[in-house]
N, CA, C and O of each residue as an XYZ file, in Angstrom:
944
protein
N      53.815    -61.879    218.963
C      54.339    -62.141    220.146
C      53.936    -63.644    220.880
O      52.801    -64.097    221.031
N      55.036    -64.166    221.222
C      54.199    -65.841    221.751
C      55.062    -66.204    222.413
O      56.217    -65.888    222.128
N      54.665    -67.273    223.910
C      55.490    -67.463    224.693
C      55.909    -69.237    224.810
O      55.239    -70.229    225.098
N      56.599    -69.137    224.627
C      56.996    -70.800    224.697
C      57.925    -71.399    225.724
O      58.935    -70.844    226.157
N      57.533    -72.442    226.023
C      57.899    -73.785    227.094
C      58.549    -74.599    226.334
O      58.004    -75.165    225.387
N      60.155    -74.813    226.738
C      60.899    -75.808    226.208
C      61.168    -76.796    227.715
O      61.515    -76.220    228.746
N      60.974    -78.217    227.685
C      61.143    -79.002    228.773
C      62.350    -79.964    228.317
O      62.253    -80.274    227.130
N      63.428    -80.490    228.957
C      64.105    -80.766    228.536
C      64.361    -82.238    229.675
O      64.783    -82.097    230.823
N      64.030    -83.503    229.101
C      64.262    -84.372    230.523
C      65.500    -85.409    229.835
O      65.455    -86.364    229.059
N      66.576    -84.710    230.527
C      67.883    -85.697    230.560
C      68.006    -86.887    231.563
O      67.192    -87.319    232.380
N      69.496    -87.353    231.194
C      69.673    -88.222    232.130
C      69.844    -88.337    233.276
O      69.674    -89.357    233.945
N      70.278    -87.078    233.704
C      70.883    -86.486    235.225
C      69.779    -85.835    235.790
O      69.397    -86.065    236.938
N      69.013    -84.673    234.691
C      68.104    -83.683    235.487
C      66.942    -83.268    234.586
O      66.989    -83.656    233.419
N      66.019    -82.608    234.942
C      64.790    -82.257    234.009
C      65.035    -80.842    233.930
O      65.534    -80.428    234.976
N      64.878    -80.054    233.154
C      64.376    -78.682    233.283
C      63.289    -78.071    232.322
O      62.930    -78.505    231.227
N      62.960    -77.226    232.836
C      61.801    -76.172    232.032
C      61.804    -74.774    231.832
O      61.594    -74.070    232.820
N      62.005    -74.237    230.728
C      62.509    -72.883    230.744
C      61.326    -72.594    229.782
O      61.062    -73.315    228.820
N      60.602    -71.420    230.143
C      59.775    -70.657    229.216
C      60.140    -69.211    229.080
O      60.502    -68.382    229.915
N      59.980    -69.158    228.032
C      60.455    -67.500    227.134
C      59.352    -66.885    226.439
O      58.449    -67.468    225.838
N      59.534    -65.547    226.597
C      58.489    -64.896    225.719
C      59.269    -64.380    224.460
O      60.346    -63.793    224.567
N      58.529    -64.690    223.009
C      59.343    -64.614    221.894
C      58.674    -63.596    221.292
O      57.661    -63.865    220.646
N      59.213    -62.013    221.424
C      58.935    -60.979    220.546
C      58.816    -61.018    219.016
O      59.333    -61.960    218.415
N      58.035    -59.857    218.216
C      57.877    -60.234    216.735
C      59.299    -59.529    216.197
O      59.559    -59.651    215.000
N      59.927    -59.030    216.785
C      61.611    -58.405    216.272
C      62.645    -59.883    216.392
O      63.784    -59.991    215.936
N      61.948    -60.810    217.055
C      63.179    -61.987    217.102
C      63.859    -61.981    218.265
O      64.675    -62.894    218.398
N      63.701    -60.867    219.525
C      64.212    -60.709    220.784
C      63.223    -61.648    221.602
O      62.030    -61.864    221.390
N      64.103    -62.174    222.654
C      63.001    -62.797    223.475
C      63.956    -62.508    224.776
O      65.090    -62.032    224.733
N      62.999    -63.036    226.311
C      63.252    -63.031    227.568
C      62.724    -63.841    228.095
O      61.611    -64.139    227.661
N      63.315    -64.650    229.384
C      63.200    -66.066    229.888
C      62.069    -65.212    231.348
O      62.250    -64.211    232.042
N      61.001    -66.186    231.276
C      60.028    -65.703    232.367
C      60.169    -66.571    233.525
O      60.015    -66.143    234.669
N      60.496    -67.936    233.223
C      60.322    -69.082    234.200
C      61.344    -70.134    233.670
O      61.621    -70.447    232.512
N      61.879    -70.640    235.006
C      63.270    -71.674    235.124
C      63.020    -72.422    236.518
O      63.059    -72.067    237.696
N      62.678    -73.909    235.684
C      62.696    -74.810    236.807
C      63.592    -75.929    236.565
O      63.812    -76.320    235.419
N      64.130    -76.475    237.615
C      64.894    -77.789    237.472
C      64.964    -78.651    238.592
O      65.047    -78.317    239.774
N      64.923    -79.844    238.092
C      64.396    -80.968    239.177
C      66.031    -82.135    238.493
O      66.447    -82.361    237.357
N      66.429    -82.517    239.681
C      67.457    -83.816    239.730
C      66.625    -85.159    239.372
O      65.815    -85.560    240.208
N      66.754    -85.699    238.447
C      65.748    -87.167    238.555
C      66.882    -88.078    238.452
O      66.730    -89.049    239.193
N      68.213    -88.097    237.633
C      69.132    -89.325    237.728
C      68.988    -90.730    237.404
O      69.258    -91.731    238.068
N      68.263    -90.523    235.664
C      67.230    -91.544    235.213
C      68.514    -92.626    235.129
O      68.486    -93.830    235.380
N      69.560    -91.867    234.728
C      70.715    -93.451    234.421
C      70.824    -94.073    235.384
O      71.074    -95.276    235.311
N      70.638    -93.314    236.801
C      71.349    -94.520    237.535
C      69.764    -95.371    238.264
O      69.744    -95.960    239.344
N      68.735    -95.227    237.446
C      67.344    -95.798    237.720
C      66.865    -96.791    236.754
O      65.720    -96.748    236.307
N      67.983    -97.958    236.325
C      67.617    -98.646    235.128
C      67.679   -100.129    235.981
O      68.449   -100.283    236.930
N      66.802   -101.135    235.524
C      67.760   -102.692    236.098
C      68.518   -103.038    234.978
O      68.841   -102.442    233.950
N      68.739   -104.253    235.476
C      69.843   -105.191    234.746
C      69.639   -105.105    233.811
O      70.712   -104.998    233.216
N      68.454   -105.057    232.832
C      68.220   -105.162    231.130
C      68.685   -104.095    230.689
O      69.549   -104.049    229.813
N      68.094   -102.962    231.325
C      68.370   -101.808    231.082
C      66.965   -101.030    231.044
O      66.903    -99.931    230.493
N      66.050   -101.508    231.528
C      64.511   -100.932    231.488
C      64.467    -99.771    232.841
O      64.982    -99.957    233.943
N      63.866    -98.813    232.492
C      64.178    -97.656    233.336
C      62.713    -98.346    234.425
O      61.639    -98.847    234.093
N      63.260    -98.098    235.635
C      62.752    -98.849    237.153
C      61.177    -98.552    237.306
O      60.582    -98.501    236.230
N      60.444    -98.358    238.403
C      59.177    -97.909    238.648
C      59.882    -96.688    239.355
O      59.198    -95.675    239.207
N      61.019    -96.468    240.067
C      61.070    -94.786    240.345
C      61.126    -93.855    239.704
O      60.904    -92.672    239.961
N      61.702    -94.806    238.043
C      62.017    -94.008    237.297
C      61.184    -93.234    236.612
O      61.381    -92.049    236.346
N      60.076    -93.996    236.261
C      58.511    -93.675    235.640
C      57.995    -92.736    236.442
O      57.451    -91.777    235.894
N      58.062    -92.818    238.411
C      57.324    -92.149    238.945
C      57.480    -90.645    239.599
O      56.622    -90.076    240.273
N      59.227    -89.962    239.115
C      59.582    -89.455    238.842
C      59.786    -88.381    238.062
O      60.055    -87.192    238.236
N      59.525    -89.341    236.860
C      59.539    -88.351    235.505
C      58.183    -88.125    235.803
O      57.954    -86.931    236.002
N      56.983    -89.035    235.923
C      55.577    -88.168    235.715
C      55.744    -87.151    236.702
O      55.568    -85.979    236.370
N      56.001    -87.388    237.651
C      55.694    -86.212    238.541
C      56.228    -84.390    238.535
O      55.907    -83.313    239.038
N      57.244    -84.991    237.587
C      58.270    -84.019    237.290
C      57.298    -83.007    235.995
O      57.256    -81.797    235.774
N      56.828    -83.823    235.554
C      56.340    -83.360    234.024
C      54.376    -82.612    234.378
O      53.739    -81.767    233.749
N      53.962    -83.528    235.777
C      53.025    -83.497    236.028
C      52.880    -81.661    236.742
O      51.953    -80.862    236.612
N      54.234    -81.514    237.494
C      54.654    -80.167    237.667
C      55.188    -78.696    236.934
O      55.138    -77.505    237.243
N      55.686    -79.435    235.869
C      56.042    -78.889    234.704
C      54.715    -78.267    234.143
O      54.434    -77.070    234.088
N      53.921    -79.395    233.718
C      52.599    -78.819    232.977
C      51.881    -77.946    233.909
O      51.251    -77.120    233.250
N      51.688    -77.760    235.377
C      50.944    -76.890    235.758
C      51.372    -75.722    235.728
O      50.545    -74.813    235.648
N      53.106    -75.348    235.796
C      53.755    -74.024    235.477
C      53.557    -73.653    234.268
O      53.586    -72.438    234.073
N      53.282    -74.619    233.023
C      53.069    -73.881    231.671
C      51.635    -73.639    231.839
O      51.306    -72.642    231.197
N      50.713    -74.155    232.432
C      49.311    -73.423    232.666
C      49.306    -72.070    233.369
O      48.470    -71.239    233.016
N      50.429    -71.705    234.618
C      50.352    -70.848    235.449
C      50.986    -69.660    234.472
O      50.672    -68.475    234.582
N      51.880    -70.148    233.551
C      52.917    -68.790    232.619
C      51.732    -68.739    231.725
O      51.483    -67.552    231.511
N      50.808    -69.600    231.048
C      50.281    -68.986    230.245
C      51.118    -69.394    228.662
O      51.000    -68.564    227.761
N      51.812    -70.475    228.434
C      52.391    -70.783    227.688
C      51.644    -71.102    226.330
O      50.758    -71.952    226.414
N      51.857    -70.594    225.213
C      51.364    -70.671    224.099
C      51.846    -72.161    223.453
O      51.093    -72.931    222.857
N      53.056    -72.344    223.674
C      53.782    -73.459    222.762
C      54.386    -74.606    223.957
O      55.405    -74.282    224.567
N      53.854    -75.680    224.203
C      55.028    -76.691    224.781
C      55.661    -77.312    223.990
O      55.084    -77.952    223.110
N      57.305    -77.279    224.119
C      57.986    -78.445    223.182
C      59.005    -79.342    223.753
O      60.180    -78.978    223.705
N      58.689    -80.492    224.298
C      59.064    -81.254    225.055
C      59.874    -82.542    224.490
O      59.564    -83.387    223.650
N      60.884    -82.381    225.182
C      62.098    -83.795    224.432
C      62.731    -84.089    225.902
O      62.863    -83.451    226.946
N      63.105    -85.604    225.357
C      63.610    -86.613    226.055
C      65.362    -87.431    225.362
O      65.703    -87.877    224.266
N      65.972    -87.286    226.550
C      67.596    -87.611    225.198
C      67.981    -89.285    226.021
O      67.103    -90.134    226.172
N      69.247    -89.460    226.413
C      69.617    -90.682    226.614
C      68.959    -91.331    227.259
O      68.137    -92.011    226.644
N      68.982    -91.427    228.523
C      68.098    -92.405    229.503
C      66.787    -92.965    228.591
O      66.464    -94.088    228.203
N      66.356    -91.982    228.482
C      65.080    -92.691    227.889
C      64.879    -92.961    226.543
O      63.943    -93.682    226.198
N      65.826    -92.355    225.553
C      66.034    -93.048    224.546
C      66.864    -94.358    224.489
O      67.246    -94.960    223.485
N      66.997    -94.570    225.400
C      68.309    -96.181    224.919
C      67.258    -97.067    226.220
O      67.633    -98.237    226.302
N      66.492    -96.858    226.855
C      65.686    -97.891    227.006
C      64.497    -98.606    226.564
O      63.692    -98.042    225.822
N      64.324    -99.784    226.952
C      63.678   -100.516    225.969
C      62.158    -99.882    226.229
O      61.473   -100.058    225.221
N      61.483    -99.240    227.221
C      60.021    -98.758    227.970
C      60.614    -97.428    227.791
O      60.384    -96.697    228.754
N      61.215    -96.961    226.980
C      60.932    -95.378    227.197
C      59.699    -94.740    226.377
O      58.964    -93.810    226.708
N      59.697    -95.448    225.321
C      58.335    -95.341    224.514
C      57.486    -95.565    225.455
O      56.715    -94.619    225.293
N      57.134    -96.090    226.227
C      55.796    -96.523    227.266
C      55.844    -95.044    228.094
O      54.919    -94.233    228.069
N      57.022    -94.879    228.778
C      56.928    -93.842    229.863
C      56.639    -92.629    228.916
O      56.061    -91.757    229.565
N      56.841    -92.250    227.567
C      56.463    -91.189    226.900
C      54.958    -91.110    226.679
O      54.511    -89.965    226.740
N      54.217    -91.929    226.475
C      53.062    -92.461    226.605
C      52.283    -92.118    227.595
O      51.327    -91.355    227.456
N      52.674    -92.732    228.842
C      52.283    -92.525    230.176
C      51.824    -90.745    230.382
O      50.805    -90.301    230.911
N      52.753    -90.134    229.879
C      53.055    -89.043    229.907
C      51.985    -88.092    229.606
O      51.253    -87.289    230.184
N      52.315    -88.713    228.017
C      51.114    -87.709    227.393
C      49.685    -87.992    228.322
O      48.948    -87.212    228.926
N      49.656    -89.505    228.139
C      48.120    -89.643    228.818
C      47.755    -88.555    230.470
O      46.663    -88.076    230.775
N      49.102    -88.439    231.276
C      48.853    -88.137    232.369
C      48.657    -86.226    232.094
O      47.888    -85.409    232.599
N      49.705    -86.108    231.114
C      49.745    -84.376    231.284
C      49.089    -83.566    230.047
O      48.689    -82.410    229.906
N      49.162    -84.686    229.231
C      48.698    -83.783    228.042
C      49.946    -83.536    226.769
O      49.855    -83.344    225.556
N      50.927    -83.631    227.565
C      52.502    -83.152    226.666
C      52.994    -84.282    225.718
O      53.249    -85.410    226.139
N      53.078    -84.022    224.797
C      53.888    -85.162    224.251
C      55.496    -84.713    224.064
O      55.894    -83.681    223.523
N      56.254    -85.709    224.624
C      57.357    -86.207    225.087
C      58.266    -86.890    223.970
O      58.503    -88.064    223.687
N      58.695    -85.601    223.429
C      59.770    -86.469    221.798
C      60.716    -87.198    222.485
O      60.869    -86.758    223.624
N      61.532    -88.318    222.172
C      62.632    -89.008    222.136
C      63.543    -88.551    221.217
O      63.523    -88.992    220.068
N      64.572    -87.487    221.672
C      65.658    -86.989    220.896
C      66.730    -88.126    220.384
O      67.400    -88.824    221.146
N      66.764    -88.178    218.951
C      67.573    -89.416    218.601
C      68.837    -88.472    218.564
O      68.846    -87.287    218.233
N      70.221    -89.481    219.099
C      71.758    -88.377    219.299
C      72.045    -87.591    218.444
O      72.631    -86.563    218.785
N      71.688    -87.847    216.889
C      72.251    -87.108    216.138
C      71.353    -85.802    215.984
O      71.813    -84.823    215.397
N      70.317    -85.798    216.414
C      69.472    -84.644    216.384
C      69.982    -83.232    217.577
O      70.273    -82.047    217.416
N      69.882    -84.136    218.740
C      70.591    -83.654    220.168
C      71.943    -82.958    219.221
O      71.941    -81.821    218.748
N      72.805    -83.742    219.130
C      74.026    -83.078    218.646
C      73.747    -81.708    217.769
O      74.146    -80.648    218.251
N      73.188    -81.702    216.716
C      72.819    -80.995    216.076
C      72.708    -79.512    216.678
O      73.421    -78.509    216.720
N      71.257    -79.958    217.186
C      70.744    -79.048    218.569
C      71.814    -77.828    219.301
O      71.841    -76.598    219.348
N      72.858    -79.248    219.954
C      73.861    -78.470    220.605
C      74.672    -77.643    219.730
O      75.095    -76.532    220.051
N      74.861    -78.168    218.703
C      75.626    -77.164    217.439
C      75.356    -75.769    217.153
O      76.139    -74.824    217.056
N      73.649    -75.845    216.995
C      73.042    -74.917    216.558
C      72.930    -73.669    217.592
O      73.284    -72.518    217.335
N      72.498    -74.019    218.528
C      73.241    -73.130    220.174
C      74.277    -72.643    219.913
O      74.377    -71.429    220.087
N      75.225    -73.261    219.493
C      76.397    -72.662    219.754
C      76.583    -71.374    218.716
O      76.680    -70.159    218.890
N      76.583    -72.295    217.480
C      76.917    -71.130    216.062
C      76.038    -70.015    216.816
O      76.667    -69.053    217.256
N      75.121    -70.035    216.943
C      74.403    -68.662    217.310
C      74.366    -68.185    218.542
O      73.336    -67.609    218.893
N      75.625    -68.335    219.598
C      75.493    -67.548    220.229
C      77.075    -67.413    220.772
O      77.367    -66.800    221.798
N      77.822    -67.935    220.103
C      79.432    -67.521    220.349
C      79.886    -67.508    218.859
O      79.498    -68.220    217.932
N      81.006    -66.297    218.880
C      81.785    -65.918    217.468
C      82.681    -66.734    217.323
O      83.789    -66.405    217.746
N      82.544    -67.887    216.769
C      83.750    -68.891    216.334
C      82.864    -69.477    215.212
O      81.657    -69.714    215.196
N      83.992    -69.667    214.121
C      83.546    -70.318    213.001
C      84.085    -71.671    213.159
O      83.359    -72.277    212.371
N      84.805    -72.466    213.611
C      85.852    -73.620    213.858
C      86.128    -74.187    215.007
O      86.968    -73.643    215.723
N      85.415    -75.541    215.487
C      85.851    -76.130    216.899
C      84.978    -77.604    216.818
O      84.101    -78.034    216.068
N      85.621    -78.073    217.868
C      85.070    -79.399    218.433
C      84.129    -78.860    219.326
O      84.565    -77.925    219.998
N      82.925    -79.196    219.531
C      81.733    -78.827    220.705
C      81.643    -80.520    221.205
O      81.671    -81.461    220.412
N      81.538    -80.634    222.590
C      80.951    -81.686    223.085
C      80.001    -81.012    224.146
O      80.077    -79.917    224.703
N      78.860    -82.279    224.261
C      77.888    -81.694    225.230
C      77.762    -83.502    226.210
O      77.155    -84.512    225.854
N      78.667    -83.242    227.560
C      78.438    -84.534    228.248
C      77.477    -84.309    228.843
O      77.251    -83.195    229.315
N      76.511    -85.536    228.986
C      74.893    -85.374    229.649
C      75.100    -86.343    230.834
O      76.214    -86.576    231.304
N      74.032    -86.853    231.252
C      74.628    -87.658    232.297
C      74.175    -89.363    231.717
O      74.350    -90.388    232.376
N      73.651    -89.291    230.515
C      74.130    -90.943    230.196
C      74.542    -90.870    228.579
O      74.485    -91.975    228.039
N      74.920    -89.847    227.766
C      75.551    -89.594    226.677
C      76.691    -88.203    226.751
O      76.825    -87.312    227.590
N      77.448    -88.522    225.377
C      78.137    -87.225    225.001
C      77.854    -87.185    223.676
O      77.850    -88.169    222.936
N      77.609    -86.023    223.349
C      77.381    -85.632    221.809
C      78.647    -84.803    221.358
O      78.844    -83.764    221.989
N      79.617    -85.158    220.252
C      80.558    -84.327    219.968
C      80.052    -83.932    218.599
O      79.288    -84.493    217.813
N      80.758    -82.720    218.559
C      80.605    -82.220    216.964
C      81.622    -81.683    216.838
O      82.203    -81.022    217.699
N      82.176    -82.032    215.075
C      83.149    -81.111    214.552
C      82.727    -80.381    213.356
O      82.294    -81.012    212.392
N      82.819    -79.058    213.336
C      82.453    -78.235    213.001
C      83.554    -77.125    211.869
O      84.534    -76.675    212.464
N      83.476    -76.876    210.974
C      84.466    -75.767    210.126
C      83.503    -74.767    209.614
O      82.382    -75.037    209.181
N      83.985    -73.695    209.692
C      83.394    -72.113    208.754
C      81.883    -72.413    209.280
O      80.992    -71.983    208.548
N      81.531    -73.026    210.334
C      80.039    -72.798    211.026
C      79.600    -73.447    210.324
O      78.574    -72.870    209.964
N      79.707    -74.669    209.651
C      78.901    -75.679    209.145
C      79.416    -77.310    209.982
O      80.609    -77.549    210.169
N      78.605    -78.030    210.291
C      78.847    -79.465    210.414
C      79.648    -80.054    209.486
O      79.623    -79.869    208.269
N      80.395    -80.808    210.144
C      81.447    -81.917    208.932
C      81.047    -83.474    209.813
O      80.541    -84.441    209.244
N      81.336    -83.442    211.010
C      80.697    -84.962    211.804
C      80.386    -84.679    213.040
O      80.693    -83.660    213.660
N      79.583    -85.864    213.518
C      79.204    -85.394    214.827
C      78.742    -86.995    215.154
O      78.419    -87.620    214.144
N      78.677    -87.647    216.281
C      78.510    -88.518    217.062
C      77.940    -88.634    217.976
O      77.739    -87.482    218.359
N      77.511    -89.287    218.635
C      76.216    -89.721    220.311
C      76.967    -90.633    220.516
O      76.843    -91.516    219.667
N      78.069    -90.934    221.637
C      78.591    -91.938    222.652
C      77.683    -91.768    223.658
O      77.556    -90.654    224.167
N      76.758    -93.093    224.178
C      75.943    -93.424    225.246
C      76.851    -93.680    226.419
O      76.745    -94.726    227.059
N      77.781    -92.716    226.734
C      78.389    -92.511    228.137
C      78.307    -90.613    228.180
O      78.532    -89.709    227.375
N      77.790    -90.733    229.803
C      77.958    -89.467    230.259
C      78.056    -89.701    231.739
O      78.053    -90.873    232.116
N      78.146    -88.693    232.668
C      78.574    -88.096    233.834
C      77.968    -89.816    234.796
O      78.608    -90.730    235.317
N      76.450    -89.545    234.627
C      76.227    -90.452    235.634
C      76.120    -91.845    235.384
O      75.994    -92.640    236.315
N      76.174    -92.326    233.775
C      76.223    -93.928    233.754
C      77.244    -94.414    234.043
O      77.379    -95.468    234.665
N      78.711    -93.209    233.332
C      79.973    -93.857    233.910
C      80.251    -94.089    235.215
O      80.981    -95.021    235.552
N      79.660    -93.208    236.128
C      80.317    -93.077    237.537
C      79.512    -94.302    238.093
O      80.026    -94.995    238.971
N      78.158    -94.612    237.566
C      77.441    -95.941    238.251
C      78.878    -97.143    237.362
O      79.883    -97.572    237.929
N      78.650    -97.281    236.557
C      79.584    -98.362    235.829
C      80.686    -98.631    236.666
O      80.929    -99.796    236.984
N      81.345    -97.743    237.040
C      82.712    -97.980    237.869
C      82.710    -97.779    239.214
O      83.747    -97.894    239.866
N      81.531    -97.455    239.771
C      80.830    -97.555    241.328
C      81.871    -96.444    241.653
O      82.975    -96.574    242.181
N      81.516    -95.802    241.400
C      82.661    -94.072    241.533
C      81.967    -93.699    242.881
O      80.744    -93.590    242.796
N      82.535    -93.478    244.136
C      81.602    -92.732    245.239
C      82.928    -91.823    245.995
O      83.739    -92.331    246.770
N      82.921    -90.372    245.562
C      83.667    -89.680    245.993
C      85.109    -89.185    245.113
O      85.264    -88.439    244.146
N      85.958    -89.905    245.868
C      87.228    -89.543    245.662
C      87.752    -90.995    244.782
O      87.864    -92.109    245.294
N      88.031    -90.645    243.336
C      88.431    -91.952    242.406
C      89.888    -91.922    242.643
O      90.629    -90.960    242.440
N      90.247    -93.206    243.142
C      91.296    -94.053    243.032
C      92.286    -93.600    241.640
O      91.844    -92.812    240.803
N      93.282    -94.039    241.557
C      94.105    -93.602    240.927
C      93.982    -94.812    239.575
O      93.815    -94.350    238.447
N      94.051    -96.000    239.710
C      93.411    -97.065    239.188
C      92.446    -96.995    238.222
O      92.534    -97.195    237.010
N      91.193    -96.579    239.143
C      89.747    -96.348    238.431
C      89.988    -95.538    237.264
O      89.632    -95.730    236.102
N      90.773    -94.434    237.866
C      91.056    -93.582    236.962
C      91.820    -93.706    235.637
O      91.455    -93.126    234.614
N      92.671    -94.326    235.698
C      93.249    -95.095    234.369
C      92.175    -96.198    233.896
O      92.077    -96.277    232.671
N      91.274    -97.146    234.712
C      90.651    -97.518    233.604
C      89.378    -96.713    232.628
O      89.057    -96.957    231.465
N      88.892    -95.820    233.455
C      87.756    -94.783    232.863
C      88.836    -94.059    231.640
O      88.607    -94.350    230.466
N      89.684    -93.377    231.875
C      90.464    -93.136    230.817
C      90.945    -93.861    229.521
O      91.006    -93.388    228.386
N      91.229    -94.944    229.886
C      91.239    -95.924    229.010
C      90.113    -96.047    228.144
O      90.162    -95.913    226.921
N      88.516    -96.454    229.198
C      87.676    -96.813    228.374
C      87.327    -95.585    227.298
O      87.115    -95.825    226.110
N      87.294    -94.259    227.856
C      87.038    -93.220    226.667
C      87.756    -93.001    225.632
O      87.348    -92.759    224.496
N      89.285    -93.115    226.146
C      89.903    -93.334    224.929
C      90.008    -94.039    223.977
O      90.437    -93.636    222.896
N      89.526    -95.564    224.274
C      88.990    -96.297    223.299
C      88.095    -96.575    222.441
O      88.133    -97.298    221.445
N      87.055    -95.779    223.018
C      85.667    -95.357    222.432
C      85.550    -93.889    221.308
O      84.858    -93.553    220.347
N      86.908    -93.212    222.281
C      87.308    -92.104    221.228
C      87.806    -91.810    219.792
O      87.686    -91.008    218.866
N      88.601    -93.241    220.268
C      89.453    -93.222    218.607
C      89.047    -93.783    217.893
O      89.579    -93.789    216.783
N      87.706    -94.676    218.184
C      87.220    -94.446    216.432
C      87.078    -93.824    215.522
O      86.822    -94.191    214.375
N      87.321    -92.172    216.187
C      86.876    -91.377    215.004
C      87.695    -90.906    214.494
O      87.996    -89.806    214.958
N      88.260    -91.242    213.678
C      89.567    -90.692    213.627
C      89.135    -88.898    212.896
O      90.158    -88.250    212.672
N      88.274    -88.416    212.675
C      88.107    -86.893    212.296
C      88.231    -86.373    213.572
O      87.889    -85.194    213.657
N      88.613    -86.894    214.577
C      88.760    -86.096    215.958
C      90.028    -85.974    216.183
O      90.355    -85.202    217.084
N      91.136    -86.738    215.392
C      92.763    -86.299    215.531
C      93.478    -85.326    215.004
O      93.520    -85.160    213.785
N      94.044    -84.661    215.751
C      95.106    -83.704    214.936
C      94.411    -82.132    214.459
O      94.964    -81.271    213.774
N      93.522    -82.107    214.850
C      92.510    -80.850    214.626
C      93.127    -79.752    215.334
O      93.354    -78.823    214.558
N      93.468    -79.526    216.479
C      93.955    -78.456    216.818
C      93.034    -77.119    216.750
O      93.281    -75.951    216.451
N      91.946    -77.758    217.131
C      90.418    -76.694    217.108
C      90.347    -76.456    218.477
O      90.837    -77.280    219.249
N      89.748    -75.337    218.935
C      88.945    -74.928    220.475
C      88.055    -76.072    220.503
O      87.510    -76.745    219.628
N      88.075    -76.096    222.087
C      87.137    -77.406    222.173
C      85.951    -76.615    222.870
O      86.360    -75.856    223.748
N      84.663    -76.616    222.694
C      84.013    -75.871    223.321
C      82.686    -77.069    223.882
O      82.102    -77.930    223.224
N      82.542    -76.687    225.332
C      81.655    -77.673    226.477
C      80.686    -76.779    226.542
O      80.729    -75.556    226.676
N      79.443    -77.824    226.389
C      77.773    -77.339    226.338
C      77.134    -78.336    227.648
O      77.490    -79.494    227.871
N      76.218    -77.639    228.346
C      75.418    -78.604    229.438
C      75.903    -78.217    230.714
O      76.572    -77.237    231.043
N      75.324    -79.418    231.554
C      75.792    -79.073    232.946
C      77.239    -79.610    233.450
O      78.111    -79.248    234.240
N      77.067    -80.384    232.795
C      78.800    -80.929    233.301
C      79.874    -79.762    232.953
O      80.577    -79.216    233.804
N      79.887    -79.487    231.663
C      80.819    -78.215    231.567
C      80.698    -76.810    232.528
O      81.634    -76.169    233.005
N      79.262    -76.547    232.651
C      79.163    -75.583    233.330
C      79.523    -75.652    235.177
O      79.648    -74.696    235.942
N      79.626    -77.249    235.508
C      79.976    -77.324    236.539
C      81.302    -77.332    236.872
O      81.605    -77.255    238.063
N      82.433    -77.437    235.744
C      84.008    -77.592    235.657
C      84.534    -76.079    235.552
O      85.646    -75.663    235.875
N      83.664    -75.501    235.121
C      83.815    -73.502    234.598
C      83.889    -73.424    236.171
O      84.907    -73.391    236.863
N      82.441    -73.400    236.612
C      82.622    -72.654    238.214
C      83.644    -73.221    239.059
O      84.181    -72.485    239.887
N      84.052    -74.665    238.946
C      85.156    -74.983    240.072
C      86.093    -74.151    239.724
O      86.616    -73.449    240.590
N      86.574    -74.050    238.097
C      87.866    -73.324    237.918
C      87.522    -71.851    238.087
O      88.445    -71.039    238.152
N      86.273    -71.458    238.162
C      86.247    -69.528    238.444
C      86.508    -69.640    239.923
O      87.315    -68.825    240.372
N      86.134    -70.240    240.505
C      85.976    -70.347    241.766
C      87.450    -70.369    242.612
O      87.597    -69.831    243.710
N      88.381    -71.012    241.963
C      89.898    -71.301    242.492
C      90.496    -70.408    241.856
O      91.607    -70.081    242.272
N      89.982    -69.791    240.741
C      90.932    -68.423    240.729
C      90.024    -66.926    240.926
O      90.292    -65.837    240.418
N      88.825    -67.289    241.873
C      88.225    -66.072    242.375
C      87.841    -65.436    241.549
O      87.719    -64.235    241.786
N      87.461    -65.980    240.143
C      86.689    -65.040    239.263
C      85.704    -63.812    239.452
O      84.899    -64.187    240.305
N      85.504    -62.994    239.202
C      84.898    -61.856    240.090
C      83.241    -61.967    239.236
O      82.441    -61.048    239.410
N      82.935    -62.962    238.490
C      81.603    -62.561    238.341
C      81.249    -64.259    238.035
O      82.107    -65.137    237.945
N      79.688    -64.465    237.897
C      79.583    -65.770    238.069
C      78.738    -66.383    236.656
O      78.061    -67.409    236.612
N      79.022    -65.372    235.493
C      78.737    -65.417    234.184
C      79.647    -66.654    233.377
O      80.830    -66.566    233.050
N      78.842    -67.681    233.186
C      79.599    -68.645    232.608
C      79.763    -68.770    230.730
O      80.791    -69.121    230.151
N      78.507    -68.394    230.095
C      78.605    -68.517    229.096
C      80.106    -68.163    228.308
O      80.683    -67.329    229.006
N      80.744    -68.435    227.367
C      82.240    -68.150    226.362
C      83.185    -67.925    227.290
O      84.177    -67.280    226.954
N      83.060    -68.403    228.607
C      84.074    -68.221    229.876
C      85.043    -69.640    228.899
O      84.743    -70.676    228.306
N      86.481    -68.744    229.268
C      87.086    -69.730    228.313
C      88.621    -70.164    229.177
O      89.408    -69.232    229.341
N      88.956    -71.317    229.621
C      89.899    -71.910    229.841
C      91.023    -72.289    229.212
O      91.079    -72.096    227.997
N      92.367    -73.026    230.032
C      93.149    -73.342    228.889
C      92.884    -74.863    229.087
O      92.216    -75.475    229.921
N      93.881    -75.384    227.692
C      93.533    -76.899    228.117
C      93.946    -77.782    228.993
O      93.393    -78.880    229.055
N      95.356    -77.328    230.103
C      95.680    -77.762    230.880
C      95.209    -77.548    232.510
O      95.458    -78.137    233.562
N      94.466    -76.479    232.151
C      93.179    -76.143    233.160
C      92.328    -77.316    233.200
O      91.305    -77.313    233.884
């Protein structure tokens, strides 16, 4: 029996999940904490993480480290994704985190991030073929899999936070900006021929997908808050 803490420092938010893992492979969550960082908005003109990004990340990691001690975690696995991965001073931040908290924050390559999203999906959904997308704050991972095996994957450095910052979107999006965003996204995705004409189910992972699902559920007065395996039409 082991108690494992997982920390994910994303481009939009940071999350700590502590789970009890039993000898038969079963597990249950014992603690969950989420903090909003919006690191993708805290960049200099040269793409460096600014002082505020450093302060927020460090204070969050110190809080997470404290909760890991309080909950007697046997092992801590900590990863950072697009915002820290793409920033030239990302390694400097992870070094500071290690010095101040004792936690090694590993910068996850885009391909590894895509693989982990796929791994979680095929182990929790009864689906053999599909296109998986993980739309985060600073990047989007897309995975094509058939017969539960990856055929292709890509990590595109565009997410919910850095794209809205790029187009200076606040609140309602005008038709002209909506058209510009669509054009840019379409031009990025069109580079990957393996995405064309697949006619496979589209599977969303992560906070943005969950938020969209909750909006649709609320519009249809869905009787439960359960999000996992929730299905919507392509039109929706």
